[in-house]
N, CA, C and O of each residue as an XYZ file, in Angstrom:
360
protein
N       0.811     -1.200      0.000
C       0.000      0.000      0.000
C       0.856      1.266      0.000
O       0.423      2.301     -0.508
N       2.048      1.197      0.555
C       2.908      2.381      0.567
C       3.342      2.745     -0.853
O       3.367      3.921     -1.215
N       3.681      1.747     -1.646
C       4.064      2.002     -3.039
C       2.882      2.533     -3.838
O       3.049      3.399     -4.697
N       1.704      2.025     -3.562
C       0.506      2.497     -4.261
C       0.232      3.956     -3.917
O      -0.207      4.724     -4.773
N       0.483      4.334     -2.697
C       0.285      5.737     -2.304
C       1.293      6.646     -2.994
O       0.983      7.793     -3.316
N       2.501      6.133     -3.221
C       3.517      6.934     -3.912
C       3.125      7.188     -5.365
O       3.302      8.296     -5.871
N       2.598      6.177     -6.031
C       2.231      6.342     -7.439
C       0.905      7.051     -7.596
O       0.687      7.746     -8.588
N       0.021      6.887     -6.641
C      -1.295      7.522     -6.716
C      -2.332      6.574     -7.289
O      -2.085      5.898     -8.288
N      -3.478      6.528     -6.659
C      -4.579      5.689     -7.122
C      -5.545      6.579     -7.881
O      -6.050      7.561     -7.337
N      -5.803      6.239     -9.136
C      -6.651      7.083     -9.983
C      -8.117      6.911     -9.622
O      -8.626      5.793     -9.540
N      -8.772      8.012     -9.413
C     -10.207      7.998     -9.137
C     -10.985      8.748    -10.208
O     -12.197      8.929    -10.091
N     -10.283      9.187    -11.257
C     -10.945      9.954    -12.306
C     -11.351      9.102    -13.502
O     -11.846      9.637    -14.494
N     -11.150      7.779    -13.428
C     -11.543      6.899    -14.526
C     -12.572      5.888    -14.039
O     -12.622      5.549    -12.856
N     -13.388      5.416    -14.969
C     -14.470      4.490    -14.629
C     -13.965      3.052    -14.603
O     -14.250      2.309    -13.664
N     -13.216      2.660    -15.631
C     -12.711      1.294    -15.741
C     -11.190      1.317    -15.815
O     -10.603      2.266    -16.335
N     -10.557      0.280    -15.297
C      -9.128      0.090    -15.484
C      -8.230      0.671    -14.418
O      -7.014      0.713    -14.605
N      -8.781      1.119    -13.308
C      -7.922      1.714    -12.286
C      -6.993      0.680    -11.663
O      -5.884      1.023    -11.254
N      -7.420     -0.575    -11.582
C      -6.554     -1.608    -11.014
C      -5.416     -1.957    -11.967
O      -4.284     -2.165    -11.529
N      -5.701     -2.023    -13.249
C      -4.650     -2.289    -14.234
C      -3.651     -1.150    -14.320
O      -2.448     -1.373    -14.458
N      -4.157      0.066    -14.239
C      -3.277      1.232    -14.246
C      -2.351      1.203    -13.032
O      -1.158      1.487    -13.142
N      -2.908      0.858    -11.884
C      -2.099      0.768    -10.668
C      -1.037     -0.322    -10.813
O       0.100     -0.141    -10.377
N      -1.399     -1.444    -11.419
C      -0.428     -2.523    -11.629
C       0.718     -2.058    -12.525
O       1.879     -2.362    -12.256
N       0.395     -1.323    -13.588
C       1.451     -0.807    -14.458
C       2.370      0.157    -13.712
O       3.583      0.139    -13.916
N       1.806      0.986    -12.861
C       2.612      1.936    -12.101
C       3.476      1.241    -11.052
O       4.575      1.705    -10.749
N       2.988      0.133    -10.496
C       3.748     -0.580     -9.463
C       4.927     -1.364    -10.031
O       5.800     -1.795     -9.278
N       4.963     -1.555    -11.347
C       6.073     -2.284    -11.955
C       7.407     -1.577    -11.747
O       8.458     -2.216    -11.785
N       7.374     -0.277    -11.530
C       8.622      0.452    -11.316
C       9.271      0.108     -9.973
O      10.455      0.381     -9.776
N       8.518     -0.482     -9.052
C       9.041     -0.856     -7.740
C       9.498     -2.313     -7.695
O      10.060     -2.751     -6.691
N       9.267     -3.056     -8.753
C       9.660     -4.461     -8.792
C       8.656     -5.274     -9.579
O       7.807     -4.722    -10.280
N       8.755     -6.573     -9.462
C       7.857     -7.456    -10.203
C       6.490     -7.511     -9.540
O       6.369     -7.429     -8.318
N       5.462     -7.653    -10.370
C       4.125     -7.904     -9.847
C       3.765     -9.331    -10.229
O       4.197     -9.825    -11.270
N       2.992     -9.983     -9.407
C       2.681    -11.394     -9.624
C       1.176    -11.598     -9.728
O       0.393    -10.917     -9.065
N       0.792    -12.536    -10.561
C      -0.602    -12.922    -10.706
C      -0.904    -13.964     -9.631
O      -0.212    -14.978     -9.542
N      -1.921    -13.725     -8.825
C      -2.276    -14.646     -7.744
C      -3.150    -15.751     -8.322
O      -4.234    -15.487     -8.842
N      -2.672    -16.991     -8.229
C      -3.375    -18.114     -8.839
C      -4.072    -19.019     -7.822
O      -4.580    -20.079     -8.187
N      -4.101    -18.624     -6.587
C      -4.720    -19.467     -5.566
C      -6.226    -19.486     -5.735
O      -6.838    -18.460     -6.033
N      -6.813    -20.633     -5.549
C      -8.259    -20.778     -5.712
C      -9.034    -19.998     -4.662
O     -10.166    -19.578     -4.905
N      -8.435    -19.806     -3.508
C      -9.126    -19.111     -2.421
C      -9.059    -17.588     -2.557
O      -9.758    -16.875     -1.837
N      -8.231    -17.086     -3.467
C      -8.128    -15.638     -3.669
C      -9.384    -15.137     -4.372
O      -9.874    -15.773     -5.306
N      -9.892    -14.020     -3.933
C     -11.112    -13.446     -4.511
C     -10.866    -11.997     -4.889
O     -10.232    -11.250     -4.144
N     -11.361    -11.614     -6.026
C     -11.279    -10.218     -6.459
C     -12.494     -9.461     -5.940
O     -13.601     -9.997     -5.907
N     -12.286     -8.246     -5.547
C     -13.389     -7.403     -5.100
C     -13.844     -6.591     -6.304
O     -13.073     -5.810     -6.862
N     -15.077     -6.776     -6.695
C     -15.593     -6.106     -7.888
C     -17.072     -5.813     -7.710
O     -17.669     -6.183     -6.699
N     -17.646     -5.162     -8.672
C     -19.073     -4.835     -8.620
C     -19.850     -5.660     -9.622
O     -19.274     -6.258    -10.531
N     -21.147     -5.691     -9.454
C     -21.994     -6.462    -10.349
C     -22.799     -5.569    -11.286
O     -23.646     -6.073    -12.024
N     -22.564     -4.287    -11.280
C     -23.356     -3.350    -12.064
C     -23.184     -3.483    -13.562
O     -24.071     -3.081    -14.314
N     -22.067     -4.035    -14.022
C     -21.827     -4.101    -15.459
C     -22.523     -5.280    -16.122
O     -22.748     -5.251    -17.332
N     -22.869     -6.307    -15.371
C     -23.488     -7.488    -15.974
C     -24.868     -7.166    -16.521
O     -25.202     -7.590    -17.627
N     -25.670     -6.431    -15.780
C     -27.025     -6.135    -16.218
C     -27.141     -4.907    -17.097
O     -28.248     -4.540    -17.492
N     -26.030     -4.261    -17.415
C     -26.082     -3.014    -18.182
C     -26.529     -3.227    -19.624
O     -27.096     -2.317    -20.229
N     -26.288     -4.401    -20.185
C     -26.612     -4.664    -21.585
C     -27.897     -5.460    -21.750
O     -28.162     -5.970    -22.839
N     -28.678     -5.575    -20.732
C     -29.932     -6.328    -20.824
C     -29.756     -7.728    -20.281
O     -29.406     -7.913    -19.115
N     -30.002     -8.719    -21.131
C     -29.923    -10.110    -20.692
C     -28.473    -10.549    -20.540
O     -27.559     -9.884    -21.028
N     -28.272    -11.659    -19.868
C     -26.932    -12.201    -19.695
C     -26.330    -12.591    -21.043
O     -25.146    -12.358    -21.287
N     -27.141    -13.182    -21.917
C     -26.648    -13.567    -23.244
C     -26.242    -12.339    -24.051
O     -25.201    -12.347    -24.708
N     -27.047    -11.290    -24.009
C     -26.718    -10.076    -24.753
C     -25.447     -9.435    -24.198
O     -24.627     -8.923    -24.960
N     -25.284     -9.462    -22.896
C     -24.079     -8.939    -22.271
C     -22.853     -9.724    -22.738
O     -21.810     -9.141    -23.034
N     -22.985    -11.035    -22.800
C     -21.909    -11.894    -23.294
C     -21.584    -11.565    -24.748
O     -20.416    -11.459    -25.121
N     -22.621    -11.405    -25.563
C     -22.443    -11.120    -26.988
C     -21.730     -9.780    -27.196
O     -20.827     -9.678    -28.026
N     -22.131     -8.764    -26.451
C     -21.507     -7.443    -26.568
C     -20.024     -7.519    -26.215
O     -19.192     -6.901    -26.879
N     -19.698     -8.270    -25.180
C     -18.302     -8.389    -24.768
C     -17.466     -9.169    -25.778
O     -16.321     -8.803    -26.043
N     -18.016    -10.226    -26.338
C     -17.277    -11.015    -27.333
C     -16.980    -10.164    -28.562
O     -15.856    -10.170    -29.066
N     -17.975     -9.437    -29.044
C     -17.783     -8.604    -30.234
C     -16.740     -7.521    -29.971
O     -15.883     -7.272    -30.819
N     -16.800     -6.877    -28.811
C     -15.835     -5.809    -28.526
C     -14.419     -6.359    -28.389
O     -13.465     -5.699    -28.801
N     -14.261     -7.554    -27.819
C     -12.921     -8.147    -27.687
C     -12.371     -8.575    -29.043
O     -11.171     -8.457    -29.291
N     -13.240     -9.072    -29.919
C     -12.776     -9.460    -31.249
C     -12.329     -8.242    -32.056
O     -11.383     -8.332    -32.838
N     -12.997     -7.116    -31.872
C     -12.595     -5.893    -32.570
C     -11.237     -5.398    -32.083
O     -10.482     -4.810    -32.858
N     -10.919     -5.625    -30.825
C      -9.664     -5.140    -30.265
C      -8.566     -6.177    -30.209
O      -7.581     -5.989    -29.494
N      -8.708     -7.270    -30.944
C      -7.725     -8.360    -30.859
C      -6.349     -7.948    -31.388
O      -5.338     -8.530    -30.994
N      -6.300     -6.964    -32.264
C      -5.016     -6.495    -32.777
C      -4.131     -5.902    -31.695
O      -2.909     -5.888    -31.836
N      -4.730     -5.414    -30.619
C      -3.961     -4.842    -29.518
C      -3.104     -5.857    -28.786
O      -2.182     -5.482    -28.060
N      -3.396     -7.136    -28.968
C      -2.588     -8.177    -28.332
C      -1.213     -8.300    -28.971
O      -0.276     -8.802    -28.351
N      -1.094     -7.839    -30.215
C       0.143     -8.033    -30.960
C       0.960     -6.758    -31.107
O       1.969     -6.752    -31.812
N       0.545     -5.686    -30.458
C       1.290     -4.436    -30.501
C       1.595     -3.991    -29.076
O       0.903     -4.364    -28.130
N       2.629     -3.199    -28.947
C       3.021     -2.706    -27.632
C       2.837     -1.194    -27.604
O       3.274     -0.490    -28.514
N       2.190     -0.704    -26.558
C       1.962      0.732    -26.434
C       3.060      1.354    -25.590
O       3.491      0.787    -24.585
N       3.500      2.514    -26.010
C       4.492      3.252    -25.233
C       3.810      4.165    -24.224
O       4.363      4.453    -23.163
N       2.601      4.619    -24.563
C       1.879      5.543    -23.698
C       0.398      5.180    -23.730
O      -0.154      4.873    -24.787
N      -0.229      5.217    -22.579
C      -1.651      4.913    -22.482
C      -2.429      6.214    -22.352
O      -2.188      7.009    -21.444
N      -3.367      6.421    -23.274
C      -4.176      7.641    -23.256
C      -5.585      7.295    -22.806
O      -6.128      6.249    -23.160
N      -6.162      8.185    -22.026
C      -7.523      7.984    -21.539
C      -8.522      8.257    -22.653
O      -8.376      9.214    -23.413
N      -9.538      7.408    -22.739
C     -10.629      7.650    -23.670
C     -11.687      8.479    -22.958
O     -11.881      8.349    -21.750
N     -12.362      9.323    -23.705
C     -13.376     10.202    -23.127
C     -14.480      9.411    -22.438
O     -15.025      9.852    -21.427
N     -14.812      8.234    -22.989
C     -15.894      7.433    -22.412
C     -15.516      6.814    -21.071
O     -16.389      6.333    -20.348
N     -14.228      6.819    -20.729
C     -13.782      6.201    -19.485
C     -13.545      7.213    -18.365
O     -13.248      6.825    -17.235
N     -13.669      8.478    -18.662
C     -13.427      9.496    -17.645
C     -14.688      9.780    -16.848
O     -15.794      9.770    -17.389
N     -14.512     10.032    -15.566
C     -15.635     10.383    -14.698
C     -16.073     11.800    -15.054
O     -15.246     12.707    -15.153
N     -17.361     11.981    -15.243
C     -17.905     13.293    -15.607
C     -17.832     14.231    -14.409
O     -18.290     13.892    -13.317
N     -17.259     15.400    -14.617
C     -17.173     16.393    -13.543
C     -18.466     17.179    -13.489
O     -19.018     17.560    -14.521
N     -18.942     17.417    -12.286
C     -20.220     18.124    -12.109
C     -20.033     19.601    -11.982
O     -21.009     20.336    -11.828
């Protein structure tokens, strides 16, 4: 948590704050993927029902991942925020 406080935890984005934090923590050393069955991620359930039915939600996600499959084969030097991912300021 001390290293996370040094890099800063982003609260201005809707999705990806955990991945962004992981990228920032790489400067302090290696990060590891926890593979234990008893490990649980803390997440919300609000995104599952956003697209209607469970099947439609699955379909929307499959199509969006297939469109972005080219990103698996390229390396980004800089990550830019998309307008749709920023928290709207009131």
